[in-house]
Structures are given as C-alpha cells and as structure tokens.
N, C-alpha and C positions, 0 to 999 in steps of 0.2 A: 504493500500500500504506500509505503514511504517513497519507494522508487517511482511509482506511478505519479505521485504528487510532484516530485522533482522534475519528472519528464514533462508534465503539463506546464509547469512554470517555465521550463526552457522553451517550450513551444510558444508560450505567451510572449516571452521576451523577443523571440525571433520574429513573431508576427507584428509586434507593436513597434519595435525599434526600426527607425528609418535608416536605410542604407544609401548613402550618397555615393553611388558608384562612379568611379573615375574611368573614363574611356581612354584606351591606349592611343587611339587616333588623335585625341586632343593633346596628349603628352608629346607626340611626335611633332607637333606644331611649335613646341618651345624652341626658341632660337638658342643655339649653343654659345657659351662664352669660351673664348680661347684663353687658356692659362698655361703657366709653366707646369711641368710634371710635379706630382705630389708624392709623398712617401706613404704608401698604403699599409706599411707596417707600424706607423706611428700610433701611439695610444694617448687618447685625450678623454677627459671626463665627459660622460653622456654622449659618446659617439662610438660607432662601430663600423668597420669596413666589411662589406660583403664581396669577396673576391671572385673574379671570373678570369678565364684565360684570355690571352691576346685576341684570338679570333673566334671565340666561343661564346655561347649564351648559357652555358652550364656553370653552376656554382662549384667551387672547389670543395665545399663541405656543406653540411646541413645547417640551415639558419632558421628552422621552424620556431625556435625559442624566442625569436624577435617578435612574433605575433602578439605577445602580451605587453609589449612596450607602448608607452604613450609617445608615439613618433610625431615629430613636428616638421622635420625637413628631410628630404631624400635628394641626393645629388648623384646623377649618372655620370661617371667618368670614363672616357675612352681616349685613345691616341688618334691624332688626325692623320697618321701615316697611312698611305694607300698604295699598294703595289699594282693591283689589277684595275684596269679601266672598267671592268664589269662589276667590280665590288660595289655594294650598296650599303652605306652606313645607316641610313634610315631603316632598312630591312633588318640589320643586325640589332639596332636599337630596339626595334619592335619586339624581336625575339627575346631580348634581355628583359624588357618590361614584362613580357608574358611569363618568363621564368620567375621574376620577382613576385608577381601576384599569385603564381602557382604555389610557391614556397610560403609566402606570407599573404594570404588572401585578405587579412584584416587591413592591410595597407590601402586596399582599394576603397575602403569604406570610411577612412578617417580624413579629417581636414588637414591634409599634409601639403606643404609647399614643395613642389618638384622643380629641380633645376637640372640643366644639362651642361657639362663642361668638357671641352675638347683640349687635350694636352698637346702642346706644340713640340713635335719631334722631327728629326731629319732622316732617320734611317730605320730599318726593320729591327736592328738590335736594340736601339733606344726605345722603340715602340714596345718590344717584348718585355722590357724592364719596367715599363710604366704600370701603374695600377689601373686595372680594368674592373669595373663593377659599380657598386653603389656605396656611397657614404650615408649612413643613417644617423640622424641626430634625434635625441629623445629626452624626455623629462624623467629623471630618476625617481623611482618610488621611495617614499620615506619610511623609515621604521618609526615605531611609536616614540622611541627615545629621541630621534632626530626631530620629530614633529613637536615634541614637548620643548626641546631646546630652542627651536625657531620661534615657537609661540611666546616663550619667555623673553627672548631677545626683542621681539616685536613690541611686547607690552612695556619693556624697559625703555625702548625708543619713544613710545607714546607718552610715558610718564615724564620724559624730559621736556615735553611741551607743556610748561607750567602756566597756570592762569595768572593774569595780572590785574583783574578787576572782579569784584564779588558783589553779589546782591543778596538781600535777606528774602528768603522764601519759606513757605510752610513745609515742614518736614512731616509727612504723613506717617512715618514710622514712630513718631512720638506724639501721642494724642492724649488729650485731657477731656473727660466726659463732664459736661455741664447740663443740669436739668432745667428745662424751661417749661412754664405753664402757658398753654394757649387756650383761648376761648373761641369756640366755633358756634356759629348760628346756623341751625339746620331747620328745615320745614318738614313736619311729619303729619299724617292724617289725624284729624280730631274726632273721627267716628261718625261724622255726618256727611251727606252728599248733596251736591248742588242740583237744582232742577234744570232740565234741558231747555225749558221754555223761558225766554228772556223776561217776560212779564212777571213770572213768579220770582225770578231772581231779584227783580227790582223791589218786590214786596218783602224780600228777606226770608222766603220760605226755604226750609231744608228738609231732608228726608233721612230716615234711619237706614234704609237699604239702597243698594246700587240698582236693584230690580232689573227687569228685562230691557229697560231703556238705557242701560250702561251709563248711569249718572257718574260724574267725576267727583272724587273725594275732596272735601274742604281741608286745606292745609293750615297748620298753626306753627308758629316759630318755636324752636326749642334750643336753648343754650347748652352746649356741652363743654366740659372742662377736661382738657387732656394735658398730660405731663410727658414731655419728650426729653430724650438724651441727645445732646448735640456735641459732636466732636470738634474740639478746637485744636489746632496744630501748633506745636512749638516752632519757633523760628530757627533757621540755620542758614549758613552761608552757601550760596551756589556761585561758582566762579566761572568766568568767561575769558577766553584767550583773544587778545587783540590781533588784528590782521598783521600788524608790523612784526609781532613776535612770531606769528605763524610763518610768515615769509622767510624769516631768518632760520627757523627750524626746518622748513621744507628744503631750503638750499643745502643745508648741512647733510640731509639724508637723501637727497635726490639721486645720488650715485648708486642707490640700492639696485641690485640685479637679481634675476632669478637664479642664475647659475654661472659657472665659469665660462667666459667668452670662448666662442669657437675659433680655432685657428683659421679655418677655411670660411671666412665670411663674417665673423664677429656677430653671430646670431643673437646671443643673449644680451650683448651690450646695447641692442636696440631698445631694451626696456627703459633706458634712460630717456628716450624720446617721450615716454608717457609718465614722466615723473610727477605730473600734476593733472592726470587725466580726469579723475573724479571731480576735482575742484572746477576744472574748465567746463565740464559738461553741466554741472549744477549751476554754474554761473550763467551759461547761455540759455538755460531752460528753467522756467518757473513752474514748479509743480506744487500744488497744495495737497495736504492730506496724503503725504507720501507713505506708501507701504514698500519699504526697501527690502528686496529679496537678494541675498548675497551668497555666492559660491565661495566657501571658505576651505576648499580642498588645497592640497599641498602646493600647487603652482600659483597660488593667488596672494602670497604674503605681501608682495610689494603694493598691490592695489588695496588690500584690506587695511594696511597701514594708512594709505591715503584716505580711505573712507572714514576711518576712526578719527583721523586728524581733522577732516572736514566736519565731522559730527561735533567734535569738541569746539571747533571754531563757530559753529552755528547753533550752539546750545540753546540760545534764547529765542530762536526764530519760531519754534513750535510747528514747523512744517512737516516734521516726521511723525506720522501717526503710529507706525509700528516698524520693527526691524525683525526680519526673518533671516536666519543663518542656516545653511544646509551643508552637510559634509559627505553626502552620498553614502549613507548607510551605516555609520558608526562602526567601521572596520568589519562589517559583516561579509561573509564570503558569498552567500546567496542573496541576490538583489533582484527580486521580482519587479517588473515594471509596474509603476503606480503604487507600490508598497515597499519602496526601498528604505524609507525612513531617514533618520539623522537630520530632521528638520526641527528647529527650535525658534520660538517666538519670544520677543521682548517688547512689551507695550509701553513700559516706562521710558520716558524720553531723557531721563537723567543719564549723563555720560557713564558714570560708574556702573549702573545697572546694565547698560548696553555692552560695555567692555567685559563685564563678568559673563554675560550670556555668550558673547563671542568666544572668549577663552574656553568656556565650558564646551561649546560646539566643536572647536578645533581640536581639543584634547580627546574628544569622543571618537573622532574619525578623521580620515584625510583622503578619502577617495580610494586610492590604490589601483584603480584601473582608469582607462581613458574617459568613458562616458559618465555624465553626471545626471542627477535627477532634478533638473531645473523645473520641468513642467509640473511634477508632483508638488514641489514647493509653491509654485504659483497657484495651482489649484487650491491648495490648503489656504493660502492667503485670500484668494478671491471668494471662497466659500464663507470665510469669516467676515470680511469687510464689504463685500459686494460693491455696489455702485459708489460707496462712500470713499473709496481709496483710489489713488493714482499709483499704479503698480510699476515699480522700477526694478529691473533685473540687472544685477552686476555679474556678468558672465565671463568665463574663460573661453576666449576665441579658439584655443587649441583643443578644446574638448567638445565632442558631440553631445547631444542630449540623449540620454538613455531612453527617455520616454517621449521622443519626438511625436510618436503616433497618437499621443493624448492631447495634442494642441487643440483639437476640436472641442474639448471640454472647457476651454477658457472662454469666459463670457465678456471680459472687459479688456481694453487696450493694454498692451505691455510695452514699456519703454526700455529698450535694452542698451546698457552701457557695456561696450565690448572691450575687454582687456587683452592687449597683445595682438592688434590687428594690422600691424605695419606691413606684413607680407600678404595682405588680402583678408577678406572677411569670410568666416565660416557661413556658408549659405543657409544653414539651418536657422540661424538667428535672423537672417533676412526673411525667411519664410514665416517665422514666429511673429515678427513685427507686421508683416503684410496680412497674415490671416487674422490677427487680432485688431487690425487698424491702429497699430501702435507705431513705434519709431525705433531706429537704430542710431547710436551715438558713438563716435570715435573721438580721437584727440582733436581732429580738425573739422569734422563734419557732423551735421544732424540730418538724418534721412527720415523725413516726416510724411512723405506722400507715396509710400510703397504700395498702399492699398489700391491706388488708382491706376497702377501699371497694367497694361494689357498683354495678353499672350504674345510672345515673340519679341517684346520690347527689350532693349538693352540699356542698362544704366552703367555709368562709370563712377567708380569710387576709388579715389587715391590711385589713379592710373591703372586700376584693374577693372575689367568689364564683366558684367553678369547679365545673363539672358533669362527671361521668364519662360520656362518651357514646361508644358503640362501642369501648370499651377505651382511649379517650384523653381527656385533660382538655381542656375548652374553657372559655374565660372567659365568664361571664354578664354581658353588657353592661347598663349602666343600674343596676348594683349599687353 
C-alpha cells in the first residue's frame, strides 16, 4: 500500500510539473564565441567538465550523476580546426547536444543558459589536445550546518544596520486590563400591539394579541449597564533607520556574491549588478497592502539580505500586510506537488518578528533540489487574504516552479521580482505574470502588460527575445 501511494505521488508530480523543453535546433542557432584553448583538467568550485573526444559525440565516462545538480550554465567547447571540406561542425554539435540530453535529460527541462565557444587552433595536434565537450556550472547544495552558518552571518550583517531614530509605540505584549462601565439604551417589546388601522392609532388604542392581522409590537426603552475589560498597552520604543545610514550600509555589503566567481566568464560576480534590486523595484512601484511571498532557499541569501534591509528601512510605512517565507519542504525528501510545505507566515509588521520568522524558515529547510514550491505558497497567501492583498513574489530566476501546473488556481495578480536575471528570464515567471494579469520586475525593467500579448508576438527584455507560443513564452535563441 505504501509503495502504491508513493507511485501515485510520483505520477502526480510528473503530470503537474511543467517541462520547459529546450529544442536542439534552437541551440544550434547560438553564435559561437572564438576563444583561446582552455584547460579541461582544471578544477574550480561549482563547475565540472564533461569530456568528449576530438571528433566524437560520445562521452569518455558516465555523467548521469549530474542530473541532480541545480545547473545554471552549460558551455559547449570545441576546436575550430577542420581538415575535410565535407566536415560539418553544426552536425557534430547537434550530435553532442543529443548525447548531453540523453545522459542528462533533466538539463532539457531547466532554465539553463547555453553558450557555444570555439577554441582557436592551427593544426590537428593542437586540436586533439584541446578540451572537447561541455563545461557545466551549478549551484552547490548546502548541508544543514552550512545553511545555519550562512543564516547566522546574514543576521549579523543585518544587525549592523542600526537605527538612529525611535518613536514611542504601544507594545501589545505588555497589556494592562482596565474595567469600564457602559450604559446602553435598548428598545424591547412592552407586551402590547399597535392596531393596523391608522385611525385607531390616533385614538391610542392597543391590543393584547398580535392576532391574524400581524399587528406590530409596541417598543419601550430599557437601560442596560455593562462592565467591560479594556486592554491598554505599555509604551516602548520602535526604531527606524535613516536613508543616509542605509546607503552607507548597502555600499559596504554590496560586494556580496552567491559563490566563487567562475574563471570562464565570471558568472557569479554578476550578482553585484543586483546589489540593490529589491530597493529599486519597490521604489519604482507603489503597492499597498503588500503580501510578500519570498523564496528563502539556499541560493537567495544575497536578495533576502536586501529584502530585510528594505523592510527595516520602511518600518513605519505600514504597506506590508503580511510576509510569507517558503523553503521548499523543510528538508523533506518526498515533495508532492501542492503539498510540499515549508511555508511560514508572519503578520506582525515589527522588524524583529519578521526576522525571527525568516530565520526560523531558513533553518527548517533550504530546498536541496532545483524546483521550488512558489505557487503553493501563493495559493496559501491568496486563500487567506483574497482581494485585500497585493501579492508580490520574490523568486529565484534559476529555479523552476515545482508546481507550475497549479497556476490556474491563482485568482489574483502576482507581481514577480526576479533575482538573478542578467542572463535572461526564466519563462515560467513570464507565464505566471501573464496568466494572473500581474507583472515581472528586474533590476532595470517593469513588465506590466504581458496579459495583452497575442499569440506569436515577440517581446525583448534586456537584449533577449521571447515569443508567445501556444499560450506560453519561449526564448528565441540566437537573439
């Protein structure tokens, strides 16, 4: 029975999870960059080489274990040396991509940046000594210990952003009960009934019974005395950070990166370009009654720090109605779509409360695999707040949505703030915004009219093009 239950859950996951299939023909349209030969035996953090022979599309060993990685970039390397005039590099490239997706089929379904690089060589011997195959860059999974250490470091960083102005506010945690007596005037029936005939009313006639004529009762005033307990709150200081102090703090910590920079392209150093992404998006867009839903899995530290700093800066605005944090399942191994869990709510707008709930959520789980339960968290938020909220999703552009197939259950617009979109946008989030009549926001752009796009139309976002095909966005490769 247990095996049958697990099998049904697996089938549900496969049916519900959206597969953004990459077409090999699109990858062949990517223009190659010509570079000097690289060392395929070098070892760097968060990178691995998938080796092929000089004129072959077969891998030198088994790389199936790479299927479980959260891959973010793949580079095809080959030498530009050509002996025969009948040789076709595009044909060999196609065969190599086919081999890649045969060994690692999950690569075809993930939001991965693909590049092609041709190494400049002059003769066959130099070409044979070149690296041929794929360079794979990925996000390393964290252990519970590593996650705890990074969470503690992030909170320490936030504590250094100290307040410089304070106000007196009520502290609901310290209450005093006061008894107050109130007098209420009510009207109750006096036992007699009015006649329906107006003439008899003027004569002052009354009756003992309602009778078949449905006479209305005569009301009399009655004074009631009630004693109530009223809570009065003790005063405490609540402090606010000035913008000047925040700017100084932000500059100090703006060099934060996700990981070690890549030798071949400096991928992770790009995070610096989004050092104030959250602040910029909220500055450009005015949303009242914000219900902020945030992915707090392992790859999001840099942006979570920005969010909490922004929250501390805007403590007195009162625009945030609620904060949801989700970690994709509390370190669970089995994560059924729609019931993954790891979603936590904080309705108190006080910074300390929000920080405590954030820390609690992060220490309870950190994802562990690529897809996240964004839609499940949004559904929970919308079921609670309904039309009263403005729903803002702070999402990891490198992670697909585990529950993409549940988008139809969302009833209100979703405004997506995308983290890490410098190499292009994950089309799942474009679909989410379009289907909910919401919007997508990056460091430079606010895309607010996706819902009016027609089938076949192309939009350009930060030099990348996307086409609406069969109701879903696809990236136009070679753009």
